[in-house]
C-alpha positions, 0 to 999 in steps of 0.5 A: 265267210264273206269278205266283209265279215273277214275284214270286220274281224281283222279290223276288230282285232286291230282295234283290240290290239291297240288298247291291249298294246297300250295297256301292256306297254304301261304295265311293262313300265311299271305304270310310269310311261316316262320309262318307255321309249315312245308314247304309249299310243305308239305301242298300241299302233304297232300292235294294230298295224302288225295284226291288220296290215299283213292279213289284209295284204294276204287277203288282197293277194288271195282275191287277185290270184284265186280267180286266175287259178280257178279259171285255169283249173276249171278250163281243163275240165271242159271237153272239146265236145262242149265247145260249139263250132266257131266258139272258144273255151273262154265263152264256155268258161263264161257260161260256167261262171254264170251258171255257178253264180246263178243257180243251186248246183246241188238242186240242178244235179238232182234234177238232171239225175232224174231226167233221161240223160239220153234224151236230154239234148232232144228235149229239155222242156221238162227239166226247164219247167222243174228248174223254173220252180227254183228260179233257175233259167237254163239254156237248151244247149247246156251240156252235162259237162258244163254243169260238172264244170260249174259244180267244180267251179262252185266247189273251188270257190267255196274251198278257196274262200274257206282257206282264205278265211283260215289263213287270213285269220291265222296270220292276223292272230299270229301277228297280233300275239307276236307284236303284243308279246314283243312289247317292252319299255325299250321297244322303238314303237314310234319308229315302227309305227312311222315306218308303217305309215311311210310305207302306206304313203309310198304305196298310196303314191304309187297307186296312180302310177301303177294304175296308169301302167296297168291300163297302158299295159293291157291296151298295148298287149291286147292291141298287139294281139289284135294286129297279129290277127288283123292288118295294121295298115287296113285298120289305120287307113281303111275308110270302112267300118263294118264289123261282122262277128262271123268273119269278113270284117272291115275295121277301119278307124278313119270313119270313127276318128272323123266322127270323133273330131267332127263332134268335138269340133262342133262342141268347141265351136259352141263352148269356146266363145261362150266360155271365153266371154263368160270368163272375161265378164266375170274377171273384168266387169262383174262385181264381187257379189255377182261373181260369187254367185255366177261362177258356182252356178256355171260350174254346176254344169260340170257336175251334171251326169253325162247321161242327163246331157244325153237325154237332153240331146235325145228328147229336146235338142235333137227333135228341135234341130230336126223339125226346125232346121234339118227337115225344112232345109232338106239337109236331114231327117233324123234327130240324131246328128253331129250338130245335136251331140256337138251342141249339147257337149258344148254346153257341158264344156262351157264351165271347163273353158270359162272356169279355167280361162277366168283363173288364167285372166285373173292371174295376169298381173294388175300392173299390166292393167294399170300400165294400160290405163296410165297410157290412156287405154279404155277398159275394152282396149286393155282387155283386147290389147293387153290382157287377152294377149298375155293370157292367150297361152293359158287360154289355149291350154284350157281349150286343149283340156276341154278338147281332150274332155270332148274326145273322150265323151261317150253317153252324149254321142250315143244318144245324140249323134247315133251309131253310124260310122261314115265320112261326111261333112253334113252336120245334120247326119248321124255319125259315131265316135271311137268311144261309142264303138269301144262300148259296142264292140265289148258289149254282149256275149261275144268271143273275146279272142276275135278281132271284132272284140280285140279291135276295141283295145286298138281303138282305146290305145289310139284314143289314149295316145291322142288325148294324152298328146293333147293333155301334155301339150295343154299342161306344157302351155299352161306351165310355161304361162305360169312360169312367166307371170308368177 
């Protein structure tokens, strides 16, 4: 039974429990709901909650634990002879999962039984052609032991799914009957229902905290594992980034960090002046009609997917800079460059700067404007000498938030700046950032336990600490500003 059908059954049982619980409560009160401790609806809610919540919690825990147990069990079935030189048991287990999910193992087993097992390693042509008839793609290096492990994996999955369905439905039915039979007029159904809702609210409020803890924990543990295999001093101070998955890698973060800061700097140079001037115009000069139309139109830029910005950089901005600036001046010959990614990213950041700065400028008390006008200052003098200095802490916070957004961008850099890890000052050269290399190191069928893969977690933790510091600083500045003027 699929998870969707199982959830539908549990929810259907909860809906039925609501109406039956409400009806039973009224019947127990002799048809007079005034004899009940709570309103009839609370009795129905208690039955629905008891019938659904424990069962759904059990199903969620089962879905979390089952893959771990199955992987441990199947990993023991993989012999050492099935592990290629330089490989790992984890890679073989990935092949086992892929085969178990993608083929009909019973058909494959029949085909392999018909093949000459002694000549299987020498010639798989006949077997592959017959498997093609059933839509199966089989690699030439797959051994019979891997197929047996895949079969065990598929059987364990099916057994686990069956047991989960049985236990979840049994628990839902048992709690349904228990909550329905315990209904009586003096049952504090309202307290039960409100306790469930309170627990749900507490659990929902903990989701963000637990998610952050989980992210940080995974990054920290894998980063520690990486530094046990690769020196931390070379990672933080080496100027060479040259991963080689067969050994001899040089994994210095400095070229990636430089590319990240360089692209972000260009983006901020392009976005901050334009965004700030937009904010000043909308808050101080534009009419209400124009403001109501212009501000939502500008904020639409923030809703455009970053892959669209990346395509814009790749197809339009990059070739334009190459043909009209870089090649005529002899500074570059590639459409992928720091300037390309920075300009397009700056366009993306304009609504972040303009919208936040506009709100901050509007928060400056009107009394400060009136006082400046009373002293004879013009509108431009009031903006330069009164409003902007008063709004400066908030504007700085908005710029820092935009900077943290720029540092974490990936798709625009992939398509606009290239993938070359280098230290340089030429904005017309291709460079790359930390986020791009995180994606590249974790992409493909690579050994997870190697330093070349685990370095992605060290890069991610470094980037997380950097952007977290910027966000904390920005929020501190904005909060201080709000406390001063609210």
